[in-house]
Structure formats: structure tokens, C-alpha cells
C-alpha positions as MATLAB code, in Angstrom:
seq = 'XXXXXXXXXXXXXXXXXXXXXXXXXXXXXXXXXXXXXXXXXXXXXXXXXXXXXXXXXXXXXXXXXXXXXXXXXXXXXXXXXXXXXXXXXXXXXXXXXXXXXXXXXXXXXXXXXXXXXXXXXXXXXXXXXXXXXXXXXXXXXXXXXXXXXXXXXXXXXXXXXXXXXXXXXXXXXXXXXXXXXXXXXXXXXXXXXXXXXXXXXXXXXXXXXXXXXXXXXXXXXXXXXXXXXXXXXXXXXXXXXXXXXXXXXXXX';
ca = [
     177.210  236.844   77.843;
     173.976  238.128   76.281;
     172.089  235.298   77.975;
     173.436  236.367   81.377;
     172.244  239.886   80.579;
     168.814  239.180   79.091;
     167.209  236.967   81.735;
     167.994  239.276   84.713;
     166.823  242.292   82.681;
     163.576  240.474   81.882;
     162.930  239.791   85.561;
     164.119  243.140   86.932;
     162.255  245.290   84.399;
     159.076  243.272   84.966;
     159.454  243.749   88.724;
     160.051  247.482   88.251;
     156.676  247.836   86.523;
     154.944  246.706   89.729;
     154.521  250.270   91.128;
     153.003  251.334   87.808;
     150.729  248.315   87.959;
     149.563  249.432   91.390;
     148.831  252.913   90.012;
     146.921  251.370   87.092;
     144.878  249.193   89.459;
     143.977  252.163   91.643;
     143.033  254.335   88.680;
     141.170  251.632   86.745;
     137.748  252.474   88.187;
     138.077  256.235   87.829;
     139.746  256.492   84.387;
     137.783  256.351   81.126;
     138.345  252.936   79.543;
     140.091  254.421   76.502;
     142.555  256.353   78.685;
     143.181  253.316   80.874;
     143.953  251.141   77.837;
     146.247  253.819   76.420;
     148.171  253.979   79.703;
     148.531  250.209   80.097;
     149.401  249.659   76.420;
     152.184  252.253   76.670;
     153.763  250.618   79.724;
     153.536  247.096   78.310;
     154.939  248.189   74.950;
     157.925  249.936   76.528;
     158.666  246.817   78.578;
     158.455  244.629   75.470;
     160.751  246.984   73.580;
     163.413  246.486   76.238;
     163.188  242.715   75.771;
     163.550  242.783   71.969;
     166.342  245.358   72.087;
     168.295  243.464   74.719;
     168.108  240.309   72.595;
     170.285  241.989   69.961;
     168.039  240.615   67.209;
     167.604  242.548   63.963;
     163.920  242.958   63.085;
     162.888  243.526   59.461;
     159.302  244.655   58.875;
     157.197  244.503   55.714;
     153.557  245.463   55.198;
     152.949  247.873   58.071;
     150.736  249.843   55.683;
     148.344  246.857   55.582;
     147.099  247.441   59.137;
     143.699  249.213   58.965;
     142.474  251.718   61.538;
     139.571  249.493   62.624;
     139.738  246.542   65.017;
     141.284  243.428   63.434;
     142.203  239.881   64.299;
     145.914  239.285   63.685;
     146.496  235.615   62.836;
     150.130  234.530   62.940;
     152.355  231.493   62.970;
     154.137  230.896   66.271;
     157.852  230.106   66.445;
     159.044  231.405   69.792;
     158.362  232.917   73.196;
     159.556  236.156   71.588;
     156.529  236.334   69.262;
     154.302  238.082   71.813;
     157.046  240.610   72.616;
     157.480  241.235   68.882;
     153.779  242.017   68.455;
     153.726  244.243   71.530;
     156.909  246.137   70.727;
     156.928  246.469   66.950;
     153.248  246.702   65.978;
     151.886  249.821   67.621;
     148.177  249.049   67.185;
     146.585  248.333   70.617;
     145.820  244.648   70.902;
     145.134  241.783   73.261;
     146.193  238.150   72.851;
     144.629  234.749   73.056;
     147.262  233.369   75.411;
     147.890  230.076   77.155;
     146.421  229.793   80.625;
     149.903  228.994   81.975;
     150.774  232.707   81.758;
     148.449  233.241   84.712;
     151.207  231.686   86.835;
     153.537  234.659   86.183;
     152.970  237.453   88.737;
     152.739  241.051   87.460;
     152.832  239.943   83.801;
     149.443  238.220   84.087;
     147.783  241.393   85.400;
     149.288  243.600   82.697;
     148.028  241.136   80.095;
     144.541  241.192   81.587;
     144.613  244.989   81.493;
     145.420  245.079   77.750;
     142.447  242.766   77.051;
     144.159  239.403   76.774;
     142.139  236.230   77.277;
     143.545  232.937   78.532;
     142.805  229.614   76.877;
     142.820  226.224   78.569;
     142.743  223.739   75.689;
     142.199  220.843   78.121;
     138.846  222.297   79.207;
     136.417  222.595   76.288;
     133.845  224.575   78.268;
     136.443  227.086   79.429;
     137.856  227.312   75.881;
     134.403  228.161   74.524;
     133.994  230.913   77.136;
     137.401  232.308   76.214;
     136.478  232.486   72.528;
     133.218  234.251   73.384;
     135.139  236.772   75.486;
     137.544  237.352   72.587;
     134.605  237.958   70.253;
     133.175  240.480   72.725;
     136.498  242.339   72.884;
     136.753  242.475   69.080;
     133.177  243.748   68.786;
     134.035  246.493   71.275;
     136.629  247.834   68.814;
     139.817  246.373   70.313;
     142.136  244.233   68.154;
     143.419  240.802   69.135;
     146.180  238.363   68.179;
     145.791  234.601   67.922;
     148.348  231.899   67.125;
     146.197  229.111   65.629;
     148.964  226.512   65.940;
     148.350  226.711   69.676;
     151.998  226.177   70.588;
     155.453  227.205   69.423;
     156.985  225.345   66.497;
     160.470  226.210   67.886;
     161.741  226.171   64.311;
     160.888  227.133   60.751;
     158.249  224.408   60.377;
     154.503  224.928   60.850;
     152.149  223.094   63.156;
     148.479  222.393   62.518;
     146.396  225.576   62.313;
     143.266  225.114   64.466;
     140.198  226.181   62.469;
     138.342  227.298   65.605;
     140.600  230.345   65.937;
     138.961  231.940   62.906;
     135.598  232.150   64.667;
     136.970  235.149   66.554;
     136.872  237.099   63.290;
     133.871  235.556   61.562;
     131.597  235.953   64.596;
     132.720  239.515   65.342;
     132.832  240.479   61.618;
     136.283  242.081   61.882;
     138.982  241.778   59.191;
     141.718  239.178   59.516;
     145.293  240.398   59.101;
     147.612  237.413   58.434;
     151.146  237.775   59.785;
     154.190  235.647   58.983;
     157.062  235.503   61.471;
     160.402  234.097   60.323;
     163.372  233.715   62.660;
     162.269  234.405   66.234;
     163.113  230.823   67.205;
     166.767  231.582   66.383;
     166.907  234.060   69.286;
     166.138  231.516   72.012;
     164.695  228.084   71.198;
     167.327  227.088   68.610;
     170.052  227.711   71.200;
     168.638  225.662   74.095;
     167.169  228.874   75.568;
     170.438  230.800   75.338;
     169.901  234.260   73.847;
     171.646  234.963   70.553;
     171.090  237.800   68.030;
     169.355  236.789   64.806;
     167.646  238.281   61.781;
     163.879  238.191   62.147;
     161.449  238.942   59.314;
     157.871  239.982   60.033;
     155.431  240.219   57.131;
     152.027  241.835   57.646;
     149.719  240.776   54.829;
     146.728  242.700   53.413;
     143.549  242.372   55.496;
     140.811  239.904   54.593;
     137.245  241.113   55.148;
     134.999  238.609   56.918;
     131.713  240.515   57.298;
     130.077  239.400   54.037;
     131.550  235.960   53.345;
     129.141  233.308   52.105;
     129.126  229.745   53.441;
     131.578  228.501   50.822;
     133.993  231.371   51.489;
     133.738  230.829   55.255;
     134.588  227.151   54.825;
     137.632  228.049   52.699;
     138.832  230.852   54.988;
     141.156  228.823   57.284;
     143.024  227.269   54.346;
     143.184  230.676   52.619;
     144.763  232.413   55.621;
     147.108  229.538   56.387;
     148.260  229.470   52.775;
     149.119  233.177   52.869;
     151.123  232.788   56.077;
     152.993  229.701   54.867;
     153.839  231.085   51.425;
     155.971  234.026   52.578;
     159.664  233.865   51.741;
     162.213  234.272   54.574;
     163.188  237.732   53.290;
     159.957  239.356   52.076;
     160.164  241.996   49.368;
     160.062  245.489   50.800;
     161.168  244.505   54.297;
     163.166  247.100   56.183;
     164.992  247.209   59.511;
     162.691  248.286   62.315;
     163.736  251.410   64.283;
     163.923  249.262   67.431;
     167.124  247.805   65.973;
     168.816  251.147   66.530;
     167.488  251.716   70.046;
     165.226  254.522   68.895;
     161.843  255.164   70.459;
     159.039  253.870   68.262;
];
């Protein structure tokens, strides 16, 4: 029953944002960039909140106090299609994503993602991938945070794929802190059920930031393994985790 509810709501609510997208497009040239980003972030976050609430999943957050005020690169494992919605809905800091180029095939959604400073990676085209990384570095230097999933694809379970070391260049070249994030359980909402939607307990752990501005060569070489180790080591139910207000249909 929840599956029959979630997919139409996903499509209908995305379609209903189209008039707001038109307004955003018209106002893009005349609005200050900060105001434009604030407007688009708010719309996208509210849409994502609807998706996570409708799933019926119970989200438990730990480490929200570890997010600094400055721009950061969130580096996270990747279990599910729900991971992007989780970041958008439950972590209020404005952020773009390093997303797969396939998202550009989804009308409306692709434009909203462009407007919140997402970049789109084609791993089959090395030249295009390099340009995407450079664009991500530029966005981070401008003071806007980003999210990258270094596995490159969903694990669809509680295992981990290979973490691509190139993802870390976004932080080391822009000199922004890395905030490791561990996601446990999003795959249980969709992928574990052959894309049927079922409620599940999801645990999100936000780890303390890692400064990258003054790392020496040895520390830079060890950085990927250091971050990956932090993400992998988190227990399924991290100490200090608490239900997120989105579980109770409250505005966050």
C-alpha cells in the first residue's frame, strides 16, 4: 500500500514544483545569488521532506553539532536512492551534490539540482569528469558546501564499495574541511524490497570535520583511507543518535 502511495506522490509533487521552477528561472537574473540559492534550497528541501516522510522510515541522527558554519565537503557512503533525499531533507546546511549524469534525464528535477549547485559526473568520459571536479572545486571555493559519494554507485545493502580516491581532491584543492557521514539503513526502504517502499530505521552519523588546508604530503596521501575508515567503523546504532523531527511530520 505504501508503495502505491509513494511513487505517485513523488511524481505529482515534483510536477507541482514546476510553476515554482518557472518563477525561479525568471527571477534568477534579477535576484542576488544568495537570495536565489536560499529560495531554491527551501523548495528542494520541502520536496525532499515529503519523500522521506511518505516513506514511513524512522530517521535517527547523531553528530549534527559537528557541521561547521563554513563550506564543507560531505563525504558519505551510498546505500540507496534515498540518500540524496536524506541529505536534502535532514541536513539543513545548503549544499550541492556530485551526481550521476543520468539525473539529467529527469525533467524538472535536473533543473532544481542545477540551481542548488549540483554538478553531474560522467565516469565514462575522463575529460568531462575532470571538468566536473574542477567545477565542484570552484563551487566549494565560493563558499557553498557539496556532497560526494566516493563509491560512485549504490551498494544497495550494508556492504561498502570501493571509495574512489579522486573524490577527495574536491576538498584538498579547495582547502575546505571534510565532514564524513555514515548512512545505515536507507537500502531497507527501497532496494532491499525490490523497489517496494517499506518503513525502516535509518541511522545517520555526522562525524567531526577534518581540516584539509594545511595537510602535508604524507597526510594527504593517508587522507582517503582515514576518511573511509571513519565512515566504515560506525556501528548501526551510533551513540547519541536521536529520532529526527521529520519522523513526527514536524517542520524542520
